mmCIF file as gemmi writes it, N, C-alpha and C atoms, coordinates in Angstrom:
data_model
loop_
_atom_site.group_PDB
_atom_site.id
_atom_site.type_symbol
_atom_site.label_atom_id
_atom_site.label_alt_id
_atom_site.label_comp_id
_atom_site.label_asym_id
_atom_site.label_entity_id
_atom_site.label_seq_id
_atom_site.pdbx_PDB_ins_code
_atom_site.Cartn_x
_atom_site.Cartn_y
_atom_site.Cartn_z
_atom_site.occupancy
_atom_site.B_iso_or_equiv
_atom_site.pdbx_formal_charge
_atom_site.auth_seq_id
_atom_site.auth_asym_id
_atom_site.pdbx_PDB_model_num
ATOM 1 N N . MET Axp A 1 ? 9.206 -120.922 -25.121 1 0 ? 1 A 1
ATOM 2 C CA . MET Axp A 1 ? 10.308 -120.106 -24.626 1 0 ? 1 A 1
ATOM 3 C C . MET Axp A 1 ? 11.413 -121.011 -24.078 1 0 ? 1 A 1
ATOM 4 N N . GLN Axp A 2 ? 12.631 -120.785 -24.53 1 0 ? 2 A 1
ATOM 5 C CA . GLN Axp A 2 ? 13.758 -121.584 -24.07 1 0 ? 2 A 1
ATOM 6 C C . GLN Axp A 2 ? 14.287 -121.05 -22.745 1 0 ? 2 A 1
ATOM 7 N N . PRO Axp A 3 ? 14.73 -121.95 -21.864 1 0 ? 3 A 1
ATOM 8 C CA . PRO Axp A 3 ? 15.357 -121.477 -20.626 1 0 ? 3 A 1
ATOM 9 C C . PRO Axp A 3 ? 16.724 -120.861 -20.936 1 0 ? 3 A 1
ATOM 10 N N . HIS Axp A 4 ? 17.193 -120.013 -20.05 1 0 ? 4 A 1
ATOM 11 C CA . HIS Axp A 4 ? 18.522 -119.415 -20.22 1 0 ? 4 A 1
ATOM 12 C C . HIS Axp A 4 ? 19.567 -120.473 -19.876 1 0 ? 4 A 1
ATOM 13 N N . LEU Axp A 5 ? 20.399 -120.827 -20.835 1 0 ? 5 A 1
ATOM 14 C CA . LEU Axp A 5 ? 21.402 -121.865 -20.639 1 0 ? 5 A 1
ATOM 15 C C . LEU Axp A 5 ? 22.805 -121.292 -20.764 1 0 ? 5 A 1
ATOM 16 N N . ILE Axp A 6 ? 23.711 -121.84 -19.971 1 0 ? 6 A 1
ATOM 17 C CA . ILE Axp A 6 ? 25.121 -121.477 -20.047 1 0 ? 6 A 1
ATOM 18 C C . ILE Axp A 6 ? 25.906 -122.762 -20.285 1 0 ? 6 A 1
ATOM 19 N N . TYR Axp A 7 ? 26.689 -122.785 -21.341 1 0 ? 7 A 1
ATOM 20 C CA . TYR Axp A 7 ? 27.556 -123.923 -21.651 1 0 ? 7 A 1
ATOM 21 C C . TYR Axp A 7 ? 28.99 -123.505 -21.359 1 0 ? 7 A 1
ATOM 22 N N . LEU Axp A 8 ? 29.765 -124.418 -20.805 1 0 ? 8 A 1
ATOM 23 C CA . LEU Axp A 8 ? 31.152 -124.112 -20.472 1 0 ? 8 A 1
ATOM 24 C C . LEU Axp A 8 ? 32.062 -125.214 -20.983 1 0 ? 8 A 1
ATOM 25 N N . HIS Axp A 9 ? 33.012 -124.827 -21.82 1 0 ? 9 A 1
ATOM 26 C CA . HIS Axp A 9 ? 34.064 -125.753 -22.228 1 0 ? 9 A 1
ATOM 27 C C . HIS Axp A 9 ? 35.122 -125.683 -21.136 1 0 ? 9 A 1
ATOM 28 N N . ASN Axp A 10 ? 35.332 -126.791 -20.436 1 0 ? 10 A 1
ATOM 29 C CA . ASN Axp A 10 ? 36.312 -126.818 -19.36 1 0 ? 10 A 1
ATOM 30 C C . ASN Axp A 10 ? 37.61 -127.415 -19.879 1 0 ? 10 A 1
ATOM 31 N N . TYR Axp A 11 ? 38.691 -127.064 -19.239 1 0 ? 11 A 1
ATOM 32 C CA . TYR Axp A 11 ? 40.008 -127.538 -19.66 1 0 ? 11 A 1
ATOM 33 C C . TYR Axp A 11 ? 40.725 -128.067 -18.435 1 0 ? 11 A 1
ATOM 34 N N . TYR Axp A 12 ? 41.153 -129.314 -18.492 1 0 ? 12 A 1
ATOM 35 C CA . TYR Axp A 12 ? 41.916 -129.907 -17.399 1 0 ? 12 A 1
ATOM 36 C C . TYR Axp A 12 ? 43.382 -129.883 -17.806 1 0 ? 12 A 1
ATOM 37 N N . PRO Axp A 13 ? 44.25 -129.291 -17.016 1 0 ? 13 A 1
ATOM 38 C CA . PRO Axp A 13 ? 45.621 -129.018 -17.462 1 0 ? 13 A 1
ATOM 39 C C . PRO Axp A 13 ? 46.549 -130.23 -17.508 1 0 ? 13 A 1
ATOM 40 N N . HIS Axp A 14 ? 46.32 -131.109 -18.455 1 0 ? 14 A 1
ATOM 41 C CA . HIS Axp A 14 ? 47.259 -132.188 -18.761 1 0 ? 14 A 1
ATOM 42 C C . HIS Axp A 14 ? 47.859 -131.872 -20.12 1 0 ? 14 A 1
ATOM 43 N N . LEU Axp A 15 ? 49.077 -132.299 -20.318 1 0 ? 15 A 1
ATOM 44 C CA . LEU Axp A 15 ? 49.704 -132.078 -21.619 1 0 ? 15 A 1
ATOM 45 C C . LEU Axp A 15 ? 48.9 -132.756 -22.722 1 0 ? 15 A 1
ATOM 46 N N . GLU Axp A 16 ? 48.765 -132.086 -23.842 1 0 ? 16 A 1
ATOM 47 C CA . GLU Axp A 16 ? 48.105 -132.629 -25.039 1 0 ? 16 A 1
ATOM 48 C C . GLU Axp A 16 ? 46.639 -133.002 -24.83 1 0 ? 16 A 1
ATOM 49 N N . THR Axp A 17 ? 45.907 -132.283 -23.979 1 0 ? 17 A 1
ATOM 50 C CA . THR Axp A 17 ? 44.503 -132.62 -23.738 1 0 ? 17 A 1
ATOM 51 C C . THR Axp A 17 ? 43.538 -131.527 -24.171 1 0 ? 17 A 1
ATOM 52 N N . GLY Axp A 18 ? 44.011 -130.506 -24.818 1 0 ? 18 A 1
ATOM 53 C CA . GLY Axp A 18 ? 43.121 -129.432 -25.25 1 0 ? 18 A 1
ATOM 54 C C . GLY Axp A 18 ? 42.224 -129.857 -26.404 1 0 ? 18 A 1
ATOM 55 N N . LEU Axp A 19 ? 41.181 -129.08 -26.639 1 0 ? 19 A 1
ATOM 56 C CA . LEU Axp A 19 ? 40.282 -129.331 -27.763 1 0 ? 19 A 1
ATOM 57 C C . LEU Axp A 19 ? 40.875 -128.734 -29.033 1 0 ? 19 A 1
ATOM 58 N N . SER Axp A 20 ? 40.666 -129.401 -30.146 1 0 ? 20 A 1
ATOM 59 C CA . SER Axp A 20 ? 41.093 -128.804 -31.415 1 0 ? 20 A 1
ATOM 60 C C . SER Axp A 20 ? 40.14 -127.657 -31.752 1 0 ? 20 A 1
ATOM 61 N N . ARG Axp A 21 ? 40.617 -126.718 -32.525 1 0 ? 21 A 1
ATOM 62 C CA . ARG Axp A 21 ? 39.777 -125.587 -32.919 1 0 ? 21 A 1
ATOM 63 C C . ARG Axp A 21 ? 38.547 -126.075 -33.689 1 0 ? 21 A 1
ATOM 64 N N . ALA Axp A 22 ? 38.738 -127.056 -34.587 1 0 ? 22 A 1
ATOM 65 C CA . ALA Axp A 22 ? 37.617 -127.577 -35.387 1 0 ? 22 A 1
ATOM 66 C C . ALA Axp A 22 ? 36.561 -128.218 -34.494 1 0 ? 22 A 1
ATOM 67 N N . PHE Axp A 23 ? 36.977 -129.04 -33.533 1 0 ? 23 A 1
ATOM 68 C CA . PHE Axp A 23 ? 36.026 -129.689 -32.627 1 0 ? 23 A 1
ATOM 69 C C . PHE Axp A 23 ? 35.293 -128.647 -31.789 1 0 ? 23 A 1
ATOM 70 N N . PHE Axp A 24 ? 36.026 -127.662 -31.288 1 0 ? 24 A 1
ATOM 71 C CA . PHE Axp A 24 ? 35.454 -126.58 -30.494 1 0 ? 24 A 1
ATOM 72 C C . PHE Axp A 24 ? 34.368 -125.85 -31.293 1 0 ? 24 A 1
ATOM 73 N N . GLN Axp A 25 ? 34.665 -125.522 -32.54 1 0 ? 25 A 1
ATOM 74 C CA . GLN Axp A 25 ? 33.707 -124.81 -33.384 1 0 ? 25 A 1
ATOM 75 C C . GLN Axp A 25 ? 32.504 -125.683 -33.74 1 0 ? 25 A 1
ATOM 76 N N . GLU Axp A 26 ? 32.728 -126.972 -33.975 1 0 ? 26 A 1
ATOM 77 C CA . GLU Axp A 26 ? 31.616 -127.89 -34.269 1 0 ? 26 A 1
ATOM 78 C C . GLU Axp A 26 ? 30.659 -127.981 -33.086 1 0 ? 26 A 1
ATOM 79 N N . GLN Axp A 27 ? 31.209 -128.103 -31.889 1 0 ? 27 A 1
ATOM 80 C CA . GLN Axp A 27 ? 30.369 -128.201 -30.698 1 0 ? 27 A 1
ATOM 81 C C . GLN Axp A 27 ? 29.576 -126.919 -30.484 1 0 ? 27 A 1
ATOM 82 N N . ASN Axp A 28 ? 30.216 -125.781 -30.69 1 0 ? 28 A 1
ATOM 83 C CA . ASN Axp A 28 ? 29.514 -124.506 -30.547 1 0 ? 28 A 1
ATOM 84 C C . ASN Axp A 28 ? 28.395 -124.375 -31.572 1 0 ? 28 A 1
ATOM 85 N N . ALA Axp A 29 ? 28.626 -124.842 -32.797 1 0 ? 29 A 1
ATOM 86 C CA . ALA Axp A 29 ? 27.59 -124.789 -33.835 1 0 ? 29 A 1
ATOM 87 C C . ALA Axp A 29 ? 26.396 -125.659 -33.452 1 0 ? 29 A 1
ATOM 88 N N . CYS Axp A 30 ? 26.65 -126.837 -32.884 1 0 ? 30 A 1
ATOM 89 C CA . CYS Axp A 30 ? 25.55 -127.711 -32.429 1 0 ? 30 A 1
ATOM 90 C C . CYS Axp A 30 ? 24.741 -127.034 -31.327 1 0 ? 30 A 1
ATOM 91 N N . ILE Axp A 31 ? 25.446 -126.401 -30.403 1 0 ? 31 A 1
ATOM 92 C CA . ILE Axp A 31 ? 24.756 -125.699 -29.311 1 0 ? 31 A 1
ATOM 93 C C . ILE Axp A 31 ? 23.916 -124.562 -29.879 1 0 ? 31 A 1
ATOM 94 N N . ARG Axp A 32 ? 24.496 -123.765 -30.753 1 0 ? 32 A 1
ATOM 95 C CA . ARG Axp A 32 ? 23.77 -122.632 -31.349 1 0 ? 32 A 1
ATOM 96 C C . ARG Axp A 32 ? 22.552 -123.092 -32.142 1 0 ? 32 A 1
ATOM 97 N N . HIS Axp A 33 ? 22.653 -124.236 -32.792 1 0 ? 33 A 1
ATOM 98 C CA . HIS Axp A 33 ? 21.53 -124.764 -33.565 1 0 ? 33 A 1
ATOM 99 C C . HIS Axp A 33 ? 20.344 -125.085 -32.65 1 0 ? 33 A 1
ATOM 100 N N . SER Axp A 34 ? 20.623 -125.631 -31.477 1 0 ? 34 A 1
ATOM 101 C CA . SER Axp A 34 ? 19.557 -126.027 -30.548 1 0 ? 34 A 1
ATOM 102 C C . SER Axp A 34 ? 19.134 -124.912 -29.601 1 0 ? 34 A 1
ATOM 103 N N . HIS Axp A 35 ? 20.084 -124.089 -29.196 1 0 ? 35 A 1
ATOM 104 C CA . HIS Axp A 35 ? 19.823 -123.041 -28.201 1 0 ? 35 A 1
ATOM 105 C C . HIS Axp A 35 ? 20.497 -121.75 -28.659 1 0 ? 35 A 1
ATOM 106 N N . SER Axp A 36 ? 19.853 -121.044 -29.542 1 0 ? 36 A 1
ATOM 107 C CA . SER Axp A 36 ? 20.466 -119.872 -30.181 1 0 ? 36 A 1
ATOM 108 C C . SER Axp A 36 ? 20.823 -118.75 -29.213 1 0 ? 36 A 1
ATOM 109 N N . LYS Axp A 37 ? 20.17 -118.686 -28.065 1 0 ? 37 A 1
ATOM 110 C CA . LYS Axp A 37 ? 20.439 -117.595 -27.127 1 0 ? 37 A 1
ATOM 111 C C . LYS Axp A 37 ? 21.285 -118.025 -25.937 1 0 ? 37 A 1
ATOM 112 N N . ALA Axp A 38 ? 21.798 -119.234 -25.965 1 0 ? 38 A 1
ATOM 113 C CA . ALA Axp A 38 ? 22.618 -119.722 -24.858 1 0 ? 38 A 1
ATOM 114 C C . ALA Axp A 38 ? 23.963 -119.001 -24.833 1 0 ? 38 A 1
ATOM 115 N N . ASN Axp A 39 ? 24.517 -118.863 -23.643 1 0 ? 39 A 1
ATOM 116 C CA . ASN Axp A 39 ? 25.876 -118.347 -23.5 1 0 ? 39 A 1
ATOM 117 C C . ASN Axp A 39 ? 26.842 -119.521 -23.612 1 0 ? 39 A 1
ATOM 118 N N . ILE Axp A 40 ? 27.916 -119.338 -24.352 1 0 ? 40 A 1
ATOM 119 C CA . ILE Axp A 40 ? 28.956 -120.356 -24.474 1 0 ? 40 A 1
ATOM 120 C C . ILE Axp A 40 ? 30.251 -119.736 -23.973 1 0 ? 40 A 1
ATOM 121 N N . ASP Axp A 41 ? 30.817 -120.327 -22.937 1 0 ? 41 A 1
ATOM 122 C CA . ASP Axp A 41 ? 32.048 -119.819 -22.345 1 0 ? 41 A 1
ATOM 123 C C . ASP Axp A 41 ? 33.128 -120.887 -22.44 1 0 ? 41 A 1
ATOM 124 N N . ALA Axp A 42 ? 34.376 -120.458 -22.348 1 0 ? 42 A 1
ATOM 125 C CA . ALA Axp A 42 ? 35.486 -121.403 -22.412 1 0 ? 42 A 1
ATOM 126 C C . ALA Axp A 42 ? 36.677 -120.843 -21.654 1 0 ? 42 A 1
ATOM 127 N N . PHE Axp A 43 ? 37.446 -121.736 -21.065 1 0 ? 43 A 1
ATOM 128 C CA . PHE Axp A 43 ? 38.73 -121.383 -20.479 1 0 ? 43 A 1
ATOM 129 C C . PHE Axp A 43 ? 39.776 -121.634 -21.554 1 0 ? 43 A 1
ATOM 130 N N . ILE Axp A 44 ? 40.477 -120.59 -21.939 1 0 ? 44 A 1
ATOM 131 C CA . ILE Axp A 44 ? 41.509 -120.716 -22.968 1 0 ? 44 A 1
ATOM 132 C C . ILE Axp A 44 ? 42.811 -120.193 -22.371 1 0 ? 44 A 1
ATOM 133 N N . PRO Axp A 45 ? 43.803 -121.077 -22.169 1 0 ? 45 A 1
ATOM 134 C CA . PRO Axp A 45 ? 45.061 -120.636 -21.564 1 0 ? 45 A 1
ATOM 135 C C . PRO Axp A 45 ? 45.873 -119.769 -22.523 1 0 ? 45 A 1
ATOM 136 N N . GLU Axp A 46 ? 46.813 -119.049 -21.964 1 0 ? 46 A 1
ATOM 137 C CA . GLU Axp A 46 ? 47.706 -118.224 -22.771 1 0 ? 46 A 1
ATOM 138 C C . GLU Axp A 46 ? 48.548 -119.096 -23.695 1 0 ? 46 A 1
ATOM 139 N N . ALA Axp A 47 ? 48.99 -118.527 -24.78 1 0 ? 47 A 1
ATOM 140 C CA . ALA Axp A 47 ? 49.89 -119.253 -25.679 1 0 ? 47 A 1
ATOM 141 C C . ALA Axp A 47 ? 51.228 -119.519 -24.997 1 0 ? 47 A 1
ATOM 142 N N . SER Axp A 48 ? 51.639 -118.607 -24.126 1 0 ? 48 A 1
ATOM 143 C CA . SER Axp A 48 ? 52.906 -118.776 -23.403 1 0 ? 48 A 1
ATOM 144 C C . SER Axp A 48 ? 52.622 -119.265 -21.986 1 0 ? 48 A 1
ATOM 145 N N . PHE Axp A 49 ? 51.981 -120.411 -21.886 1 0 ? 49 A 1
ATOM 146 C CA . PHE Axp A 49 ? 51.613 -120.976 -20.585 1 0 ? 49 A 1
ATOM 147 C C . PHE Axp A 49 ? 52.877 -121.283 -19.796 1 0 ? 49 A 1
ATOM 148 N N . TYR Axp A 50 ? 53.019 -120.694 -18.622 1 0 ? 50 A 1
ATOM 149 C CA . TYR Axp A 50 ? 54.259 -120.84 -17.872 1 0 ? 50 A 1
ATOM 150 C C . TYR Axp A 50 ? 54.102 -121.55 -16.533 1 0 ? 50 A 1
ATOM 151 N N . CYS Axp A 51 ? 52.893 -121.813 -16.103 1 0 ? 51 A 1
ATOM 152 C CA . CYS Axp A 51 ? 52.683 -122.491 -14.824 1 0 ? 51 A 1
ATOM 153 C C . CYS Axp A 51 ? 53.018 -123.971 -14.953 1 0 ? 51 A 1
ATOM 154 N N . PRO Axp A 52 ? 53.45 -124.6 -13.865 1 0 ? 52 A 1
ATOM 155 C CA . PRO Axp A 52 ? 53.742 -126.033 -13.939 1 0 ? 52 A 1
ATOM 156 C C . PRO Axp A 52 ? 52.475 -126.854 -14.133 1 0 ? 52 A 1
ATOM 157 N N . ILE Axp A 53 ? 52.589 -127.915 -14.896 1 0 ? 53 A 1
ATOM 158 C CA . ILE Axp A 53 ? 51.479 -128.851 -15.094 1 0 ? 53 A 1
ATOM 159 C C . ILE Axp A 53 ? 51.846 -130.126 -14.363 1 0 ? 53 A 1
ATOM 160 N N . TYR Axp A 54 ? 51.069 -130.498 -13.389 1 0 ? 54 A 1
ATOM 161 C CA . TYR Axp A 54 ? 51.321 -131.714 -12.617 1 0 ? 54 A 1
ATOM 162 C C . TYR Axp A 54 ? 50.379 -132.794 -13.104 1 0 ? 54 A 1
ATOM 163 N N . GLU Axp A 55 ? 50.913 -133.769 -13.836 1 0 ? 55 A 1
ATOM 164 C CA . GLU Axp A 55 ? 50.087 -134.857 -14.356 1 0 ? 55 A 1
ATOM 165 C C . GLU Axp A 55 ? 49.376 -135.539 -13.195 1 0 ? 55 A 1
ATOM 166 N N . GLY Axp A 56 ? 48.048 -135.612 -13.253 1 0 ? 56 A 1
ATOM 167 C CA . GLY Axp A 56 ? 47.256 -136.247 -12.205 1 0 ? 56 A 1
ATOM 168 C C . GLY Axp A 56 ? 46.831 -135.295 -11.103 1 0 ? 56 A 1
ATOM 169 N N . LEU Axp A 57 ? 47.663 -134.32 -10.784 1 0 ? 57 A 1
ATOM 170 C CA . LEU Axp A 57 ? 47.387 -133.284 -9.781 1 0 ? 57 A 1
ATOM 171 C C . LEU Axp A 57 ? 47.155 -133.807 -8.374 1 0 ? 57 A 1
ATOM 172 N N . LEU Axp A 58 ? 47.444 -135.065 -8.092 1 0 ? 58 A 1
ATOM 173 C CA . LEU Axp A 58 ? 47.27 -135.593 -6.738 1 0 ? 58 A 1
ATOM 174 C C . LEU Axp A 58 ? 48.609 -135.564 -6.016 1 0 ? 58 A 1
ATOM 175 N N . ARG Axp A 59 ? 48.868 -134.474 -5.345 1 0 ? 59 A 1
ATOM 176 C CA . ARG Axp A 59 ? 50.114 -134.327 -4.576 1 0 ? 59 A 1
ATOM 177 C C . ARG Axp A 59 ? 49.744 -133.921 -3.164 1 0 ? 59 A 1
ATOM 178 N N . TYR Axp A 60 ? 50.237 -134.66 -2.217 1 0 ? 60 A 1
ATOM 179 C CA . TYR Axp A 60 ? 49.939 -134.376 -0.807 1 0 ? 60 A 1
ATOM 180 C C . TYR Axp A 60 ? 51.191 -134.024 -0.059 1 0 ? 60 A 1
């Protein structure tokens, strides 16, 4: 019996740092092959992302 697993694709808001669709799908296929009942979640921003992106995010 496999344990209940949750996989999360995280996204750090830097310009040009998102995952390609092909890479995202390949990784999900690998997960499904090993853990068919695992949950796979992802943060996917809107196409019209309007919030400011602060490179590095270290502002005091």
